[in-house]
C-alpha positions as CSV (number, residue, x, y, z in Angstrom):
1,X,3.0,26.9,-8.4
2,X,4.9,27.5,-11.5
3,X,7.9,25.7,-10.2
4,X,5.6,22.7,-9.4
5,X,4.2,22.6,-12.9
6,X,7.9,22.9,-14.2
7,X,8.9,20.2,-12.1
8,X,6.2,18.1,-13.4
9,X,7.3,18.8,-16.9
10,X,11.1,18.1,-16.4
11,X,10.6,15.0,-14.3
12,X,8.7,13.6,-17.3
13,X,11.9,13.7,-19.5
14,X,14.2,10.7,-19.1
15,X,16.5,11.2,-22.0
16,X,13.7,10.3,-24.4
17,X,13.2,13.7,-26.1
18,X,9.4,13.4,-25.2
19,X,7.0,13.8,-22.5
20,X,5.8,11.0,-20.4
21,X,2.0,11.0,-19.6
22,X,-0.1,9.6,-16.8
23,X,2.5,6.8,-15.8
24,X,1.2,4.4,-13.1
25,X,3.4,3.3,-10.2
26,X,3.5,-0.3,-8.9
27,X,6.1,-2.2,-7.1
28,X,5.0,-5.7,-8.5
29,X,7.1,-9.1,-8.0
30,X,8.9,-9.0,-11.4
31,X,10.7,-12.2,-12.6
32,X,13.7,-9.9,-13.9
33,X,14.7,-9.3,-10.3
34,X,16.0,-12.7,-10.5
35,X,18.4,-11.9,-13.2
36,X,20.8,-9.1,-14.2
37,X,19.4,-6.6,-16.5
38,X,21.1,-6.2,-19.7
39,X,22.0,-3.1,-21.8
40,X,19.5,-4.4,-24.2
41,X,17.0,-4.7,-21.5
42,X,17.8,-1.2,-20.3
43,X,17.4,0.4,-23.8
44,X,14.0,-1.6,-24.2
45,X,12.8,-0.3,-20.9
46,X,13.5,3.3,-22.3
47,X,11.5,2.6,-25.4
48,X,8.7,0.9,-23.7
49,X,8.5,3.8,-21.1
50,X,7.4,6.1,-23.9
51,X,4.1,3.9,-24.5
52,X,2.9,4.3,-20.9
53,X,-0.4,6.4,-20.3
54,X,-1.1,6.9,-16.4
55,X,0.6,9.3,-14.1
56,X,2.5,7.8,-11.0
57,X,3.1,11.3,-9.3
58,X,6.1,13.4,-8.9
59,X,7.9,11.0,-6.6
60,X,8.2,8.0,-9.1
61,X,9.1,10.4,-11.9
62,X,11.8,11.7,-9.8
63,X,12.6,7.9,-9.1
64,X,12.8,7.3,-12.8
65,X,15.1,10.1,-13.3
66,X,17.4,9.5,-10.7
67,X,17.8,5.8,-11.8
68,X,18.4,6.6,-15.3
69,X,21.2,9.3,-14.5
70,X,22.8,6.6,-11.9
71,X,22.6,4.0,-14.6
72,X,24.2,6.2,-17.2
73,X,26.5,8.3,-15.5
74,X,27.0,6.9,-12.0
75,X,26.6,8.6,-8.7
76,X,25.7,12.3,-8.7
77,X,28.7,14.4,-9.5
78,X,26.7,17.6,-10.4
79,X,27.0,20.7,-8.3
80,X,23.9,21.2,-6.0
81,X,21.5,23.7,-7.4
82,X,20.5,26.9,-5.2
83,X,17.6,26.5,-2.6
84,X,15.3,28.6,-5.0
85,X,15.8,26.4,-8.0
86,X,13.1,24.1,-6.9
87,X,12.9,22.0,-10.0
88,X,16.7,21.0,-10.2
89,X,17.2,20.8,-6.7
90,X,14.4,18.3,-6.7
91,X,16.2,16.1,-9.3
92,X,19.3,16.6,-7.8
93,X,18.1,15.3,-4.3
94,X,16.5,12.2,-5.9
95,X,19.9,11.5,-7.8
96,X,21.8,12.2,-4.8
97,X,19.9,10.1,-2.6
98,X,20.9,6.8,-4.6
99,X,24.5,7.5,-3.0
100,X,27.1,5.0,-4.4
101,X,24.6,2.5,-5.9
102,X,26.6,0.8,-8.6
103,X,25.5,1.5,-12.2
104,X,24.4,-2.1,-13.2
105,X,21.9,-2.1,-9.9
106,X,20.7,1.3,-11.0
107,X,19.9,-0.2,-14.4
108,X,18.5,-3.3,-12.9
109,X,16.0,-1.2,-10.6
110,X,15.2,1.0,-13.7
111,X,14.2,-2.1,-15.6
112,X,12.1,-3.4,-12.8
113,X,10.1,-0.3,-12.4
114,X,9.4,0.1,-16.1
115,X,8.5,-3.7,-16.1
116,X,6.1,-3.0,-13.1
117,X,4.4,0.0,-14.8
118,X,3.8,-2.0,-18.0
119,X,2.5,-4.8,-16.0
120,X,-0.1,-2.3,-14.1
121,X,-1.3,-1.2,-17.4
122,X,-1.8,-4.8,-19.1
123,X,-2.5,-7.0,-16.4
124,X,-1.6,-10.8,-17.1
125,X,-3.9,-13.2,-18.1
126,X,-4.4,-14.6,-14.6
127,X,-6.1,-11.3,-13.6
128,X,-9.8,-11.5,-12.8
129,X,-12.1,-10.3,-15.5
130,X,-15.5,-10.1,-16.4
131,X,-17.5,-11.8,-19.0
132,X,-16.8,-9.2,-21.3
133,X,-13.2,-9.2,-20.7
134,X,-12.8,-6.2,-18.7
135,X,-11.9,-6.0,-15.2
136,X,-14.5,-6.4,-12.3
137,X,-12.5,-4.0,-10.3
138,X,-11.7,-0.3,-10.4
139,X,-9.6,0.1,-7.4
140,X,-7.8,-3.1,-6.8
141,X,-6.2,-5.9,-8.9
142,X,-7.0,-9.5,-8.3
143,X,-4.9,-12.2,-9.6
144,X,-4.4,-16.1,-9.1
145,X,-1.4,-17.8,-10.0
146,X,0.9,-20.5,-8.7
147,X,-1.7,-21.4,-5.9
148,X,-1.6,-17.9,-4.7
149,X,-4.2,-15.1,-4.9
150,X,-3.2,-11.8,-4.7
151,X,-5.2,-8.6,-4.0
152,X,-3.4,-5.4,-4.8
153,X,-4.5,-2.0,-3.6
154,X,-4.4,-0.2,-6.9
155,X,-5.0,3.8,-6.3
156,X,-0.9,4.4,-6.0
157,X,-1.4,8.2,-7.1
158,X,-3.6,8.6,-3.9
159,X,-1.2,6.2,-1.8
160,X,-3.7,3.6,-1.9
161,X,-6.3,5.6,0.5
162,X,-9.3,3.6,0.9
163,X,-12.5,4.9,-0.7
164,X,-16.0,3.4,-0.2
165,X,-15.6,1.8,-3.5
166,X,-12.6,0.2,-2.4
167,X,-13.8,-1.1,0.9
168,X,-16.6,-2.9,-1.3
169,X,-14.0,-4.1,-3.9
170,X,-11.7,-5.6,-1.2
171,X,-14.8,-7.5,0.3
172,X,-15.8,-8.8,-2.9
173,X,-12.2,-10.0,-3.8
174,X,-11.7,-11.8,-0.3
175,X,-15.0,-13.5,-1.0
176,X,-13.8,-14.4,-4.4
177,X,-10.3,-15.6,-3.1
178,X,-11.8,-17.9,-0.5
179,X,-13.7,-19.5,-3.3
180,X,-10.5,-19.8,-5.5
181,X,-8.6,-23.0,-5.7
182,X,-5.6,-21.5,-4.3
183,X,-3.6,-22.1,-1.1
184,X,-3.4,-18.7,0.4
185,X,-4.0,-15.1,-0.2
186,X,-1.8,-12.2,-0.1
187,X,-2.6,-8.4,0.4
188,X,-0.1,-5.6,-0.8
189,X,-0.1,-2.3,-2.4
190,X,0.9,-1.0,-5.8
191,X,3.2,2.0,-5.6
192,X,5.4,3.6,-3.0
193,X,2.7,3.1,-0.2
194,X,1.1,0.1,1.2
195,X,-1.9,2.0,2.3
196,X,-2.4,5.5,3.5
197,X,-5.6,4.6,5.7
198,X,-9.1,6.1,5.0
199,X,-9.4,8.4,1.9
200,X,-10.5,11.3,4.0
201,X,-12.5,12.8,1.1
202,X,-15.2,10.0,2.4
203,X,-16.0,12.5,5.2
204,X,-16.1,15.6,3.3
205,X,-18.8,17.2,1.2
206,X,-21.6,15.5,3.5
207,X,-24.7,17.8,4.2
208,X,-25.2,18.4,7.9
209,X,-28.7,17.0,7.7
210,X,-27.1,13.9,6.5
211,X,-24.1,13.2,8.7
212,X,-25.9,10.8,10.9
213,X,-27.0,8.6,8.1
214,X,-23.7,8.5,6.7
215,X,-22.0,7.7,9.9
216,X,-24.4,4.8,10.4
217,X,-24.0,3.3,6.7
218,X,-20.1,3.7,7.2
219,X,-20.1,1.9,10.4
220,X,-22.1,-0.9,8.9
221,X,-19.7,-1.1,5.9
222,X,-16.6,-1.0,8.2
223,X,-18.1,-3.7,10.5
224,X,-18.7,-5.8,7.4
225,X,-15.3,-5.2,5.9
226,X,-13.5,-6.2,9.2
227,X,-15.5,-9.3,9.6
228,X,-14.5,-10.5,6.1
229,X,-11.0,-10.5,7.5
230,X,-11.9,-12.2,10.6
231,X,-13.9,-15.0,9.0
232,X,-11.3,-15.4,6.0
233,X,-10.8,-19.2,5.7
234,X,-7.4,-19.5,4.3
235,X,-3.9,-18.3,5.3
236,X,-3.8,-14.5,4.8
237,X,-0.5,-12.9,4.4
238,X,0.3,-8.9,4.1
239,X,3.3,-7.7,2.0
240,X,3.6,-4.2,3.6
241,X,5.5,-2.5,0.4
242,X,5.6,0.9,2.3
243,X,4.2,3.2,4.8
244,X,0.9,2.0,6.3
245,X,-1.6,4.3,8.1
246,X,-5.1,3.7,9.9
247,X,-7.2,0.9,9.3
248,X,-4.3,-0.8,6.9
249,X,-2.3,-1.0,10.3
250,X,-5.1,-2.0,12.6
251,X,-6.0,-4.9,10.3
252,X,-2.6,-6.3,10.4
253,X,-3.6,-8.2,13.6
254,X,-6.0,-10.3,11.5
255,X,-3.3,-11.6,9.3
256,X,-1.6,-14.7,9.7
257,X,1.9,-13.4,8.5
258,X,3.0,-10.0,7.8
259,X,6.1,-9.2,6.0
260,X,7.4,-5.5,5.5
261,X,10.1,-3.7,3.8
262,X,12.4,-1.8,6.1
263,X,11.0,1.2,4.5
264,X,7.8,0.8,6.0
265,X,6.1,2.6,8.8
266,X,2.9,2.0,10.8
267,X,0.8,4.9,12.1
268,X,-2.8,5.2,13.5
269,X,-3.3,8.9,14.2
270,X,-6.8,8.3,15.4
271,X,-7.1,10.9,18.3
272,X,-5.4,13.5,16.0
273,X,-8.6,13.1,13.8
274,X,-10.7,12.9,16.7
275,X,-11.6,9.2,16.1
276,X,-10.9,5.8,17.8
277,X,-9.3,2.2,17.0
278,X,-10.9,-0.1,14.6
279,X,-10.0,-3.5,13.1
280,X,-10.0,-5.3,16.3
281,X,-6.9,-3.4,17.5
282,X,-8.3,-2.2,20.6
283,X,-8.2,-5.8,21.7
284,X,-5.4,-7.4,19.6
285,X,-2.8,-4.7,19.9
286,X,-2.6,-4.6,23.8
287,X,-2.6,-8.5,23.7
288,X,0.4,-8.7,21.3
289,X,2.4,-5.4,22.4
290,X,1.3,-5.0,26.0
291,X,-0.9,-2.2,27.2
292,X,1.8,0.4,27.5
293,X,3.1,0.1,23.9
294,X,-0.4,-0.3,22.5
295,X,-1.5,2.9,24.2
296,X,1.4,4.9,22.8
297,X,0.5,3.6,19.3
298,X,-3.4,3.7,19.5
299,X,-4.0,6.8,22.0
300,X,-1.0,8.8,21.3
301,X,-0.5,8.4,17.4
302,X,3.0,6.9,17.9
303,X,4.5,6.2,14.2
304,X,6.4,2.8,14.3
305,X,9.3,1.9,12.3
306,X,9.3,-1.5,10.5
307,X,11.9,-2.8,13.1
308,X,9.7,-1.5,15.9
309,X,6.3,-3.0,14.7
310,X,8.5,-6.4,14.3
311,X,9.9,-6.3,17.8
312,X,6.3,-5.5,19.2
313,X,4.9,-8.6,17.3
314,X,2.8,-6.6,14.7
315,X,5.2,-7.7,11.8
316,X,6.5,-11.1,11.2
317,X,9.6,-10.1,9.5
318,X,11.4,-7.3,8.0
319,X,13.5,-7.3,4.7
320,X,15.8,-4.7,3.2
321,X,13.7,-2.6,0.6
322,X,16.1,-3.6,-2.2
323,X,15.3,-7.2,-1.6
324,X,11.8,-7.1,-0.1
325,X,9.9,-8.2,-3.2
326,X,12.4,-11.2,-4.2
327,X,12.7,-12.5,-0.5
328,X,8.9,-12.1,0.7
329,X,7.6,-13.7,-2.5
330,X,10.2,-16.5,-2.3
331,X,8.8,-17.2,1.4
332,X,5.1,-17.0,0.1
333,X,5.8,-19.1,-2.9
334,X,7.3,-22.1,-0.6
335,X,4.2,-21.9,1.7
336,X,1.8,-22.2,-1.4
337,X,3.3,-25.5,-1.9
338,X,2.0,-26.8,1.2
339,X,-1.2,-28.9,1.5
340,X,-4.3,-26.7,1.2
341,X,-6.7,-28.3,3.5
342,X,-4.1,-28.7,6.2
343,X,-3.4,-25.1,6.4
344,X,-7.0,-24.1,6.2
345,X,-8.1,-26.7,9.0
346,X,-5.0,-25.3,11.1
347,X,-5.9,-21.7,10.7
348,X,-9.6,-22.6,11.7
349,X,-8.3,-24.2,14.9
350,X,-6.3,-21.1,15.8
351,X,-8.9,-18.6,14.8
352,X,-12.0,-20.4,16.1
353,X,-10.8,-20.0,19.8
354,X,-11.3,-16.0,19.4
355,X,-13.4,-15.4,16.6
356,X,-16.8,-14.8,18.7
357,X,-14.5,-12.3,20.7
358,X,-13.1,-10.7,17.5
359,X,-16.8,-10.1,16.0
360,X,-17.9,-8.5,19.5
361,X,-14.8,-6.1,19.6
362,X,-15.5,-5.2,16.0
363,X,-18.9,-4.3,16.6
364,X,-18.3,-2.3,19.7
365,X,-15.6,-0.5,17.8
366,X,-17.9,0.3,14.9
367,X,-20.4,1.7,17.2
368,X,-17.9,3.8,19.1
369,X,-16.6,5.4,15.7
370,X,-20.3,6.0,14.6
371,X,-20.6,8.1,17.5
372,X,-17.3,9.8,16.9
373,X,-18.1,10.7,13.3
374,X,-21.3,12.7,14.3
375,X,-19.4,14.7,16.9
376,X,-18.4,18.1,16.6
377,X,-14.9,17.3,18.0
378,X,-14.4,14.8,15.2
379,X,-15.9,17.0,12.5
380,X,-13.5,19.9,13.5
381,X,-10.5,17.7,13.7
382,X,-10.8,16.4,10.3
383,X,-11.6,20.0,9.0
384,X,-8.3,21.3,10.9
385,X,-6.4,18.5,9.3
386,X,-7.4,19.7,5.8
387,X,-6.8,23.3,6.7
388,X,-3.2,22.3,7.9
389,X,-2.4,20.3,4.7
390,X,-3.6,23.1,2.7
391,X,-1.0,25.5,4.2
392,X,1.9,23.2,3.3
C-alpha cells in the first residue's frame, strides 16, 4: 500500500517541481497531430500541465513521465531497478516500453496528450450546454462540428465503465444527435479504454428483496438502450480507441462502420459472470462470424485482438495506434462531406430489412438477462469476480 501511494506521488512529478492533481485522461483528435511539435510547444505543454485538476490514474501519469523522459533524454538508459523497488520499476518499465521512439516523436506525443487533457477540462464551444452554460451531461461529452456529432464516453478513470446514468445519457445524446443538422455520428471513448462494459457496481449493494425489481428495471433500460442504436437514422461510426468489453463489443454489430486501433481488444465475458449476450449479438455475431467463431466469443469468453475482430467482420479496419486518431478521423471527415439525405435514406433501406428482427432479438435477450440477474448462479459469479479482483 505504501508503495502504491509513493507511486502516485512520484508519477505526478514531471520535472516541474510540483505535484499534479486530478488530471483527466483523454485521447481526442488534436489538430496538433497534423504538425510537428516545436520546443516552444513542448515547454508550453509543461506549463499547461501544472494547471490541470482531474486525476487520470496511474497508467497515464506513467505515460506522461515516460514521454517526458524520452523527449528530453532519449531511449531509456538507466539501470533496471530491483524487483522490490516498485515505484522506480514502474517508471522504468514505462520509459523502457517506448523503445527507440525518436525524441521528436516523444515530444510530439507529449504535447498532444497534454492538449487532450486541456480540452477535456475546457470543452470547446461546440460542446452541448444547457441554458445556464453548464453541460447537460455528466458521463459523456457531446459535440457537433464539421457535420459530425461526436459522443465521447467520459469516465476515463473507470475505463469508461457504463453506469445507469451513462446509459440514460447516451440515449439522450443519440436522440439529440439524430435531431442535429449533422451528416453522421461518431461514438468513441476518452482515455486508454473505449469502454470496459457495465460498471459491476450497478449490481452491488442491492437489497435481496429488491433484486427482482432492479432486474426488471435494468432489463427495460437495456432494451430501450439497444433500441436507440437499432433505430438511429444516420450513419453511426465507432472509433474504438482501446480495449472494449461486454455491451460495448456486442453493440458494434449495430454500427455502420467500426474503426479500431491495433491496441484494442474485444472481450465478452458473459458466462464468466453468469450472464448471457445482449446488443443483438446472439443474432448478429453468428451471422457475420459464423457459428463456431461466434460461440468462442459469446459462450467461451474468447478475447479478440483488433486484427482478429477485423478478420471476423466485426471491425471494418484497423490502424496503428500511433496514427489511429489521425487516420480514422480523416476518413470520418471525408464521409461527413457526402450528401446527408442520401446517406440517411441508404441506411434506412439497408437497416429496414432486418429492423423488426433486431427488435425481436433485443427483447428476447433482455428477457433472458432479467432471468439471469435474479439467479443465484449470476449473483455468485459476480461476487466471485469481485473477490478475485480484491485478491490481486
